[in-house]
N, C-alpha and C positions, 0 to 999 in steps of 0.2 A: 442450382446454379453452375454455368460454364464456366470455370476461373481461369485466365491465360496465365495470370502472376498476382502476386501478393506484395504490396511495399508495404513494410513495417518500419516505423521509424517517426522521427528521428530521435532515438534517445533511445535508455534502456534503466528500466526503474528494477533492482534489486532481483536481475535475472528472468524477468516474468516475461518480456519478448521475444530474446534469446530462446528462452525454453518453449515459446511459442512458435517460433522460426523454425525449431528442430522438432516440434510433432509435425509441422507442415513439410517437412524434409521427410519425415517416415511415412506420409501419404502421400508421396511423391508430387506434390503440389508447389509448382514454381515461386520461389519465393525471396526475396529480398529484406535483408534487414541492414538500416541507415543510422550508424551512429554518429551522431553529430555533436557529442559530448562527453566530456572525459569521464572514466569511471572512477567514482573514488575509491570504493570499496572492493577492488577489481573482482568483480562477478565476472562470468565466463559469458562472454558477448560474440557474437557473429562480425565476419569480417567483409571488407568490400573493398571496390576497387580502389577507392579513393580517402578511405580510413586514416591512412595513415598522413595522406597530404593535411586533410581536413583538422586532424590534432596537432599537429606541429602550425599551421595558422594560427587554432586557437590559443597556442602560449604565448603568442604577439600580443593577448590582451592586457597580458600581466608586465608589457615590457614598463621599461623606466620612463620612455619619452614618449610624450604624447603623438606624435607625428606618428612614429611607430605602431603606438595603438590604435590610430587611425586608419593606417593601410591594413593594419590584421583586419579589423572589422569589415571594412571593403572587400576584403578578399575572402574573408570566411562567408560573406554574404553572396559574394560572386558565386563561390562554391558550391553554396548553400541552393541559390537558383541554377546552377549548372545539374544538383544531384536529382531537385523538383522534376526539371524537364525530360531529365533520363527517366525519372520514373513515371510520368504524365503519357512517357511514348511505350513505356514496355509493361505497365501496369492496368488492371482493371479495378483492384480494391486496395482500398488503402486503408491502413490500422493505425491510428493516432492514440499515442497517451494523451493523458488529460492534461499533461503541462504544456500542450503545444503540437500541433503541425509544422511545416516547413518554415511558413511565416504567421505563426501566432494566429492559428486558423483565418486568416484574411483569404488563404487560398481555398478555402472549403467552397467558397462560389464556383471558382475555376473548374473545381474538379466535379461540382454537381453540374454544372452545363455540359458538361463531357459525359456525361454519364455513368462517371467511375460512383461506385458503389463504397462506402465511409462508414468506418467504424470509430466512433472515440472509447479508451477504455482507461477510465478515472482508477485510480489504485489508492486513495486515502486524500493526503495533502493536496493534491490538486483540486478535490472537489470541495472539502471541508472549510467551511468558512474560518477565516483568519483568527476571528477572535474567538470560535470555538477550541484557538489550538493551542497544546502547551510546549510548542517550539520555542516561543520567546523567551521561555525559563532557561533556555541554553545559548543563547545567541549573545554572546561576548557579554554575558552577566549583565545587559544592558536593560533597564527598565521596558515596559511593553511600552511601544509605540503608537498613539493611538491614530494619529495623523497618515502614519507609512500603513497600519493598517486597515486605515478606511480605505485609503486608497489600492492595498492589495484585493479588497472585500469586492469595490467596482471593478477591479477588472476581473477579478474569479466571475461574477454578474454576469459581466457582459461579455464572458468569453462563452460562458455555458449557453447563454441567449442564440447567442450565433452558433455553437454546437445542435443546439435542440433544433436551430432553423434549417440547417443544411444535412447535420448527421443522418444515415440509414437505420443505425443503429447505436445506440447509447450502452455501456457496461459500466456499473458502479455499484456500492458497497450500499447496503440498505442505512446504514450509521452515518451515511453522508451525503444525501439526497437532499440535505435544505434547500437548496438553491436551484431544485429541480422543477421543472412544470409539466413535464412530458413522461411517460413509463420509460424507463430504463430496463437493461436486463440486469438479474442481482447477478454480481460477479462471483460469489461462490458458486452460482448454480456451472457456470462455465470452469472454474477450476482454477487453481495457482500452478502453471504448468511446471513441475520436476523432471530433473533427469531420472529413468526408469532405476527405483529403488533397487536396493542390494537385494537377491533372492533368500538371504541368509541373514538378517542383522543379528549382529555378534553382541553376544553379552556381555558386561564389564567384567574382568576379574573380582571375584568377592573382595574386598577392603572391608576393616571396621570403620571406618569415615565415606560417609554418602557425598558424592563427587556433585557438586551442581553446577551448571556452568549459566551464566548472565553476561547476556553480549547487546548491550545497551548502545544504539549510535546517539542518544541522547540522554547523558544518564539522568538530568534531572526531571524532565518530562516524563520518565520510563519508569521513575520511582527505583532507584536504584539506590538511596540512602536508606529507605524504607526497608525492602526487602534485603538490605545487611544490616537495616537493629532485629528485622524480623528474626533473622539466621543468627545474629548473636544472643539474643533472649535464648534462643532455643540450645547453642551451644552452653547457656550458663543452667540449662535444663541438666544438661548431662548427654546433649547429643553429639555425635562426632562427625562434623561440617567439612568438607573441606570447597569453599566458596571458589571459582573461577571466574572472575570477571573482566572482558574484552571489551577495549573502550577503541574505538578507530582502527580496527588491524584488517589486514586481507580476509576477504571470503573463505579461502582455502585455512586459513588460521582457525577460523571458526568452525567450519567442517571438520578439520581434523579435535577439534576438542570435543564436539556434538558427538564423534562417535566413542568417546571413551568417557563420558559421563553415565550419571542413574537418570538424572532428570535433568528441565531446563527451565529457569525464570525468564520469563519474555519480558511483559511491561506488567503496569499497577494501573494505570488508566486507559486501557485498549478500548476502541472501541470494533473490533473484530477478535472472534476467537483464535482465528489462526492466519497471522500474516505469515512474510515470508519466512521469519529464522525458524517458527513453530512448523512449519513445512517441509523447511530441511532437516529440524530435529526428527519428524516422522519419517524422513528415508532412513534413518538408523533406527527407529522403534523404540526412541525415547520419547517419555511424555513429558509436556509442557504445562505450567502453570501459568494462566494470564489472568490478568487482574483488570476490572472493566465494569461503570455501570449500566453498562448494554448487557449484560451477561443475562439477565433474566429477557427482557425485551427482545432482545436477537430470534429467542426460539419461536418466538411471536412473529416477527416481522419476517423469517427465514423457515421453508417447511422443513420436518426435520430431519428428512434425507440430504439436507445439505450441510446440518449440523456437524460439524468435524468433532473430532473426540479427544478434544483438551480437556484441562481443567480449569474452564473459562467462570471465575467466581466474582465476587464483589470485593472491593480494594480492602473491606476490611476482613476478608475471608483468609487470606493471602496466607497467614499466619498457620492456622489449622489446616488449610491446603498442604504447606511443606508439612508439616508434620504427620501428617496422612500418608504423603507418598515415601515418608522415611522409614514410619511403622508399619507401612501392610505392602513386603516389597511385592507379594501376589499382585495386589493391587495395581502398583507400579508399573510391574511388566505386562499387566493385560492393557492397561489406557495405553502402554507405549506400540504393543502388537495392535491394538487397534487402529491409531494413528495410522501404523503401517498399512496396514490392510486399505483405508480409507483414503490416502493420498496413491496406494498401488492403483485401486481400482475406477477411484473419481477422477484425480489431478495428476495422470501420467503426461507429458508431453503430447502422447499420440491420441489420447482422450479428449484432453480438452481443443487441439487442434480439430477434432471432429465435431465437437461442439461448437467451433466457430463457424465449420463448413455448415453446420445445420443452421446455424444463424442466417447463412446467406442464402439460403435455402428458404425461410420463413415458414408458414405454418401455422397452426394450431400449438401442435406442442411446442414451438418458439415463443407464443403467446404464453404458454402457462408460464414461463419464465420470468414474466416480467414484473415490475412493480409499479407501483403508483407512487408517486413523492408524495400526493399530497396526503396519503394516509398515513404517513410515518410520523411519528413523533418524538423522536429521539434527540435532547439536544445538550447532552454533556460533553461531547464533543470528544478528543483525544488528550491526553496529558497534563490534564490540569485534575485536581483535589477538587471538591466540590466548595471547598472554601476560597480555593483561588480561582475558581470557574466565576464565582459568586463577584469575588475583588475584578480579574479582569471585564469581565462583560459589565459588570455595574460602570466601572469607570469608563466603558468604552461609550455606552446608551449616552451616560453622564456628558459626557465631553463632545460625541460627535451627534446627539440624538437616536431615538428608534428608530427613524428613516434611514439611518446608518449599518442598521440590521440586514437590510435587502430582504424583508420576506414579506414584502405588500401582498404577493402572491399568496402566503400561506397565514392568513390572518390568526388561526386558529394556535398553530406553532408560535407566531410572535406573539402570541396572549400568555402563552405558558412562559417564555423565554424572560417576558416583562415581567412576570408574576413571581420568577426565580429574583429576578434582578432586586427585587420590591427586600430580597432579603441579603441582599449586599450590603457591607459596613460603610460603601462610599455615598 
């Protein structure tokens, strides 16, 4: 396909879309990345002519007086409209995050009418059913709000239906395909775009204590306490461990610590083997331990060539994985080198951008990247132990009914979820 200009936005997720733009720039593909939301963790992102104006207007949303807030919302929406119209006249390919387009996917109909190419990329929480997410554990310490979750699930399902109707290409993780009916492209086939890795990752100067980094954005959902308990148990056995925990710090601080550690503890209940933190650790050739109930099933749902070299293990195996990386230095260094080689070869910004260009061309090769969501059976979600999952999903079904699962299109999966719910204490 002849591409005149690509529009990416309107937002950023953990540096993914800025990385995609960097790759398209390397290929000399004209591209504009519009960022219409605050950047909480300071990821490097693109700039454009109205960005500073938009961010200033966005600050009005927190104003004390309702009139000022209303004016802020109006001006923000007007500016968003201006950027949208600008993009329509300038671009023929639109790449949106799963969290939304310029106007919550209500603009996809217009873009389709104008024969624009539409790609929607889901990166996790934007596709994962809200009742399968542990994010509620960290939300101000409040109990799980069933009605709020039901509204969120309804919105998620409705927006995904809209995307499936109008998007030319959908990209998603195999672990978060519960609401989908249409084939999508496996996200890890395309890759997580990272800046060109350092040519020669430096080994840390040897010390008696092993230095481990853990950087949770949501400590409860990511199992931080259980990680710390495992470390304390190993210390009691005589291991010297220096655990660096980074919570809500800028990405630049995280990168600095990654470059100076022995290995990384990512998450305890992850539904992907290599998310952005693990990808960044691979830039520095640092091995990563990731816990998750999807650890075994992931290798079935995804081809071997797409399986990143992290230590992706069941949550119950995390302590022994930590012990293994401490005891066996050569094994630790080997995993780090393989992770570095993997992202260098498969997930560099240029390679990921080339994969997106192949998507636009289509053909048999691209069809091999597709996944049928109705063939997927994973339902343990993210950020929840099995006990917490049964309590949360069980109470959700008890209060909202089984139809609130929004799984009528996949009866087999729905029955598996309800079978687990029967084991719930609710």
